[in-house]
C-alpha positions as CSV (number, residue, x, y, z in Angstrom):
1,M,-80.0,17.9,27.4
2,I,-81.7,20.9,24.9
3,N,-81.3,18.9,21.9
4,M,-82.1,21.6,18.4
5,N,-80.0,19.5,16.2
6,K,-78.6,16.0,16.9
7,L,-76.2,16.4,14.7
8,F,-74.2,19.5,13.3
9,A,-70.5,18.9,13.1
10,Q,-69.8,16.0,11.7
11,N,-67.4,15.3,14.4
12,L,-69.4,17.0,17.5
13,S,-72.6,15.4,19.0
14,E,-74.8,16.6,21.8
15,K,-73.5,13.6,23.4
16,D,-69.8,14.8,23.2
17,V,-70.7,18.1,24.3
18,A,-72.7,17.1,27.3
19,S,-69.9,14.6,28.2
20,L,-67.3,17.3,28.5
21,V,-69.7,20.2,30.3
22,E,-70.0,16.9,32.9
23,K,-66.3,16.6,33.3
24,V,-65.6,20.4,33.0
25,R,-68.6,20.3,36.2
26,D,-66.7,18.1,38.0
27,N,-63.3,18.9,37.7
28,H,-63.5,22.7,37.8
29,N,-66.0,22.8,41.3
30,I,-68.5,24.7,38.6
31,P,-72.1,24.4,40.1
32,A,-74.0,25.5,37.0
33,M,-73.0,25.5,33.3
34,V,-74.6,26.4,29.6
35,V,-73.5,26.2,26.5
36,V,-74.6,27.2,23.2
37,I,-73.3,26.5,20.1
38,M,-74.8,28.9,16.5
39,N,-74.6,29.1,12.8
40,S,-75.8,32.0,11.4
41,E,-79.2,30.5,11.4
42,N,-79.8,29.0,13.9
43,L,-79.1,27.8,17.3
44,L,-77.9,23.6,16.9
45,L,-77.3,22.6,20.1
46,T,-78.2,23.9,24.1
47,E,-76.6,21.7,27.0
48,I,-77.4,22.7,30.4
49,Q,-76.2,20.8,33.7
50,G,-76.0,21.7,37.3
51,E,-77.3,24.1,40.2
52,R,-79.2,27.3,41.0
53,I,-76.8,27.3,43.5
54,S,-74.0,25.0,44.8
55,D,-75.0,21.9,46.8
56,S,-78.4,23.2,46.2
57,N,-80.7,20.6,44.1
58,N,-81.5,24.1,42.8
59,I,-81.8,22.9,39.1
60,A,-80.7,25.6,37.0
61,T,-83.0,25.8,33.9
62,I,-81.8,28.1,30.4
63,N,-84.3,30.4,31.2
64,D,-82.6,31.4,34.2
65,Y,-80.1,34.5,33.9
66,F,-76.2,34.2,33.9
67,H,-73.8,37.8,34.4
68,I,-72.0,38.3,31.4
69,G,-69.5,40.3,33.0
70,S,-66.7,42.2,30.1
71,C,-69.3,40.5,27.5
72,S,-71.0,44.3,28.4
73,K,-68.6,46.3,26.7
74,S,-69.4,44.6,23.0
75,I,-73.0,45.4,23.9
76,L,-71.7,48.6,24.3
77,T,-69.8,48.9,21.1
78,F,-73.3,46.5,19.5
79,M,-75.2,50.6,20.2
80,A,-71.8,52.9,19.8
81,G,-71.9,51.4,15.6
82,K,-75.9,51.6,15.9
83,L,-75.3,55.4,16.6
84,V,-71.9,55.4,14.6
85,E,-73.8,54.6,11.0
86,Q,-77.3,56.8,13.1
87,G,-74.3,59.8,11.9
88,K,-74.9,61.1,15.3
89,I,-70.8,60.2,16.7
90,S,-68.4,58.7,14.5
91,W,-66.0,56.2,15.6
92,D,-62.9,59.8,16.0
93,T,-65.1,61.7,17.8
94,K,-62.9,63.6,20.7
95,F,-63.8,63.1,23.8
96,L,-63.8,66.9,24.9
97,D,-65.5,68.4,21.4
98,L,-69.0,66.5,23.2
99,F,-68.0,67.8,26.8
100,P,-65.9,70.9,25.8
101,E,-67.4,72.1,29.7
102,F,-64.7,69.8,30.8
103,K,-61.9,71.2,29.0
104,N,-61.2,73.5,31.7
105,I,-60.5,70.6,34.2
106,A,-59.1,68.3,32.3
107,K,-55.8,67.2,32.3
108,S,-53.9,68.3,28.4
109,D,-52.9,65.0,27.1
110,Y,-56.5,63.6,27.1
111,Y,-57.8,66.5,24.8
112,N,-57.5,64.7,21.2
113,I,-58.6,61.6,22.5
114,T,-61.5,59.9,20.9
115,L,-64.6,57.2,21.4
116,E,-62.3,54.1,19.7
117,D,-59.6,55.1,21.5
118,L,-61.8,54.3,24.6
119,F,-63.0,51.1,23.1
120,L,-59.3,50.4,22.2
121,C,-57.9,51.4,25.7
122,E,-55.2,53.4,24.3
123,A,-56.7,56.8,25.6
124,G,-54.1,56.2,29.0
125,I,-57.5,56.3,31.8
126,Q,-56.9,54.8,34.7
127,P,-57.9,51.1,34.8
128,F,-60.4,50.6,38.1
129,T,-59.7,46.4,37.2
130,S,-58.5,45.3,39.9
131,G,-61.2,45.6,42.8
132,E,-58.2,47.6,44.2
133,E,-58.4,51.2,43.1
134,K,-60.3,53.4,45.7
135,F,-63.2,54.8,44.1
136,P,-63.5,59.4,44.5
137,Q,-66.0,60.0,47.0
138,I,-68.6,61.7,45.2
139,D,-71.6,63.7,46.8
140,S,-74.6,61.7,47.4
141,S,-77.0,64.7,45.9
142,I,-75.7,64.4,42.6
143,S,-77.8,62.9,40.3
144,N,-75.2,62.0,37.4
145,K,-72.4,60.5,39.2
146,R,-71.3,58.4,36.7
147,L,-70.2,61.3,34.9
148,E,-69.2,62.8,38.4
149,F,-66.7,60.2,37.7
150,V,-65.5,60.8,34.4
151,K,-64.9,64.6,35.4
152,Y,-62.6,63.0,38.1
153,L,-60.9,60.3,36.0
154,I,-60.2,63.4,33.3
155,Q,-57.7,65.0,36.4
156,Q,-55.7,61.3,37.0
157,E,-52.1,61.3,35.5
158,P,-52.3,58.9,32.5
159,A,-52.1,55.4,33.4
160,S,-50.0,54.2,30.5
161,K,-46.9,55.8,28.8
162,R,-47.9,58.2,25.3
163,T,-46.3,56.8,22.1
164,D,-46.1,58.7,19.0
165,K,-49.4,57.3,17.8
166,G,-51.1,57.9,21.0
167,F,-51.3,55.7,24.4
168,Q,-50.3,52.2,24.8
169,Y,-52.5,49.6,25.2
170,L,-53.8,49.2,29.0
171,Y,-57.6,47.1,30.0
172,S,-59.5,50.1,31.6
173,N,-63.2,49.6,32.7
174,A,-63.2,52.9,33.4
175,S,-62.1,53.8,29.6
176,Y,-65.8,52.3,29.5
177,T,-67.2,54.2,31.1
178,M,-66.2,57.4,29.5
179,A,-67.5,55.8,26.3
180,S,-70.9,55.1,27.9
181,A,-70.5,59.5,28.2
182,M,-70.4,59.8,25.3
183,L,-73.3,57.7,24.0
184,E,-74.8,59.1,26.2
185,R,-74.3,62.8,25.2
186,A,-74.6,62.3,21.2
187,S,-77.7,59.9,21.9
188,G,-79.8,62.5,24.8
189,Q,-80.4,58.9,25.9
190,T,-79.1,56.9,29.1
191,W,-76.8,54.2,29.3
192,E,-79.9,51.8,30.7
193,E,-82.1,53.5,28.6
194,L,-79.7,52.8,25.7
195,I,-79.3,49.1,26.9
196,K,-83.5,48.5,27.3
197,M,-83.8,50.1,23.3
198,T,-81.3,48.4,21.5
199,L,-81.7,44.9,23.6
200,T,-85.4,44.7,24.1
201,D,-87.2,47.0,22.7
202,E,-85.6,46.7,19.0
203,L,-83.9,43.2,19.6
204,G,-86.6,41.4,22.0
205,L,-84.5,40.1,24.6
206,S,-84.2,40.0,28.3
207,F,-82.0,41.3,30.2
208,F,-80.9,42.4,33.6
209,L,-78.2,45.0,35.0
210,G,-77.1,43.4,38.2
211,W,-77.0,40.1,39.7
212,P,-79.8,37.4,38.6
213,N,-80.2,36.6,42.2
214,N,-80.7,40.6,42.9
215,Y,-83.5,40.0,40.1
216,N,-85.5,37.0,41.9
217,S,-83.8,34.6,45.0
218,N,-84.5,32.0,42.6
219,Q,-82.6,32.6,40.5
220,P,-78.5,31.7,40.0
221,W,-76.5,32.8,42.4
222,G,-72.9,33.7,41.6
223,H,-69.7,31.7,43.2
224,R,-65.9,32.4,44.6
225,E,-63.6,29.8,45.8
226,F,-62.0,30.5,49.5
227,K,-59.4,28.6,50.5
228,G,-60.0,25.4,48.2
229,K,-64.6,25.6,49.0
230,L,-67.4,27.1,47.2
231,K,-68.7,30.2,48.7
232,S,-72.5,31.7,47.1
233,F,-73.5,35.1,47.2
234,P,-76.4,35.6,47.9
235,P,-78.9,38.8,46.9
236,N,-77.9,42.0,48.0
237,H,-74.2,40.5,49.2
238,E,-72.0,43.4,49.6
239,Y,-69.3,42.0,46.9
240,R,-71.1,43.6,44.1
241,L,-69.7,45.4,40.6
242,P,-69.6,49.1,41.6
243,D,-72.2,51.1,39.6
244,L,-69.3,53.7,38.2
245,I,-67.7,50.9,36.0
246,A,-71.2,49.2,35.3
247,P,-71.3,50.0,31.7
248,A,-68.0,47.6,31.3
249,G,-69.8,44.4,33.0
250,D,-73.0,44.8,34.8
251,L,-75.5,43.1,32.7
252,S,-77.0,40.0,33.1
253,M,-79.2,37.8,30.2
254,K,-80.6,34.9,29.8
255,P,-79.0,32.0,27.6
256,L,-80.7,31.7,24.6
257,D,-80.8,36.0,24.2
258,Y,-77.2,36.3,24.6
259,A,-76.3,33.4,21.9
260,K,-79.0,35.3,19.9
261,Y,-77.1,38.4,20.4
262,V,-74.3,36.9,19.4
263,Q,-75.6,35.1,16.3
264,L,-75.6,39.0,15.6
265,H,-72.2,39.8,15.0
266,L,-72.0,35.7,13.5
267,K,-74.1,37.6,10.7
268,G,-72.9,41.0,10.6
269,L,-69.4,38.7,10.0
270,T,-70.7,36.0,7.1
271,G,-71.5,39.0,5.8
272,V,-75.3,39.6,6.4
273,D,-76.5,42.8,6.6
274,K,-78.6,42.7,10.9
275,Y,-79.0,45.3,12.9
276,L,-75.7,46.8,12.0
277,S,-74.0,46.3,8.8
278,S,-71.7,43.9,7.8
279,S,-69.1,46.2,7.0
280,S,-69.3,47.6,10.8
281,Y,-69.4,44.3,12.8
282,K,-66.1,43.5,11.0
283,Y,-65.2,47.2,12.0
284,I,-65.7,46.4,15.0
285,H,-64.1,42.7,15.6
286,F,-61.7,42.8,13.6
287,G,-60.5,46.1,12.2
288,H,-57.3,46.4,14.7
289,K,-55.1,43.4,15.1
290,G,-55.4,41.3,18.6
291,F,-57.8,43.3,21.0
292,S,-59.7,45.7,18.2
293,L,-63.5,48.0,19.6
294,G,-64.8,45.5,22.9
295,V,-63.7,42.4,21.2
296,A,-60.1,40.2,21.1
297,N,-59.7,38.6,17.6
298,D,-56.9,35.7,17.1
299,K,-56.1,33.0,15.0
300,L,-56.6,29.3,15.6
301,G,-55.7,26.1,13.1
302,G,-55.3,29.0,10.2
303,K,-59.0,30.3,11.3
304,R,-59.4,33.8,12.5
305,F,-61.7,34.4,15.3
306,S,-63.1,36.6,17.2
307,N,-63.9,36.2,21.1
308,F,-64.9,38.2,24.5
309,D,-64.7,36.8,27.6
310,G,-66.6,38.5,30.9
311,S,-66.2,37.7,35.0
312,A,-67.3,40.3,37.4
313,G,-65.7,37.4,39.5
314,T,-69.2,34.7,40.9
315,F,-70.1,34.1,37.1
316,Y,-68.1,33.7,33.8
317,C,-69.2,34.4,30.3
318,H,-66.9,32.6,27.2
319,T,-67.7,33.6,23.4
320,I,-65.7,32.3,20.7
321,I,-67.2,33.2,17.0
322,I,-65.2,32.3,13.9
323,P,-66.7,33.6,10.4
324,E,-64.8,31.1,8.2
325,S,-66.3,28.3,8.9
326,D,-70.3,30.0,9.7
327,L,-69.9,28.8,13.5
328,A,-70.2,30.8,17.5
329,Y,-70.5,29.0,20.9
330,V,-71.1,30.0,24.2
331,I,-70.1,28.9,27.6
332,M,-71.9,30.5,30.9
333,A,-70.9,29.3,34.1
334,N,-72.2,30.5,37.7
335,C,-68.5,30.2,38.7
336,G,-65.9,32.8,38.7
337,A,-62.9,31.6,40.3
338,Q,-60.2,30.6,38.3
339,K,-59.8,27.3,39.0
340,A,-63.3,27.5,37.1
341,A,-62.1,30.2,34.5
342,K,-59.2,27.5,33.7
343,G,-61.9,24.8,33.0
344,I,-64.2,27.1,30.4
345,L,-60.9,27.2,28.5
346,W,-60.1,24.1,28.1
347,L,-63.8,23.3,27.6
348,S,-63.8,26.1,24.5
349,K,-60.4,24.2,23.3
350,K,-62.1,20.6,23.4
351,I,-65.1,22.0,21.6
352,A,-63.1,23.2,19.0
353,K,-60.5,20.0,18.1
354,K,-63.8,17.8,17.9
355,H,-65.5,20.0,15.6
356,Y,-63.1,20.5,13.3
357,N,-61.0,16.4,13.8
358,W,-58.2,18.0,15.0
359,W,-57.5,14.7,16.7
360,W,-53.4,14.9,16.4
361,K,-53.0,18.5,18.4
362,F,-52.5,16.3,21.6
363,W,-51.8,19.7,23.1
364,M,-55.1,20.6,22.8
């Protein structure tokens, strides 16, 4: 247990969190789990339990990397927000305004899709979310394979129906590859360069592209369940997120660094200009109801919250931000099994229930 504040809320203590994490790990077969709870000024409580590899006695530490999956979409939106504030692009910039050379090959359905449409998953782009779609074969001699993938995408039939307002919502990893291409064209930097500049150079946060154990074999390994048993995935295992959709979900971060990134959003949502303006954070998180710019939002107990979850199958990252309560928390685990995901969401509700003393909400 790393204790940063013995009691950060009247009804939720370090002992509560430790007990809840232990229960979830035992009942949901999760090798390692981290919880970080914060307000806009401090990281208040951190709990880490478990092993880097199941049944290994190789203890996970707070300085390990955990894969954040689709929480990477939030980081892409975050970088877009900065470029918007710098005047290099706008949310309503049309894709083909930045890539006029593609208009002769693009389906006319895509002529007016914008950066915002891509982040909202309302651009009609093929999803590439099930793991079963076939990616196009791209010649190995082509240097920018993601851009070649984008050219392929805009030649395909739309994957969702059109309405008077545009395409219907359809969650799409490929949509974020297209958004990343727009940021690259607007900034003159690659996606990888933008991440390094943003997270490391400007914010001082560590990250790694890919699974943690590809960074170092002694980092946490991802796990999935097969026939009721956990399987760990060693470095360089063939199961991986294809590079063509990497901007949608292939980042790993250290828990405290990821928590500091989330804390920036909490600060912004509570009215503080920090890296981005407060208005940008509010637009990203709550500009659209239900699913905004790479971020979901809803209400619980009358309190508005935003969240982003990520799993590329072998890790899970869960993020909740409740600006009205100046509260956010992060749960990270090195297991992406469906059973593990249910346990993490159960834990998330229990943290909220104890924090707000909702003892009477028996359904939580």
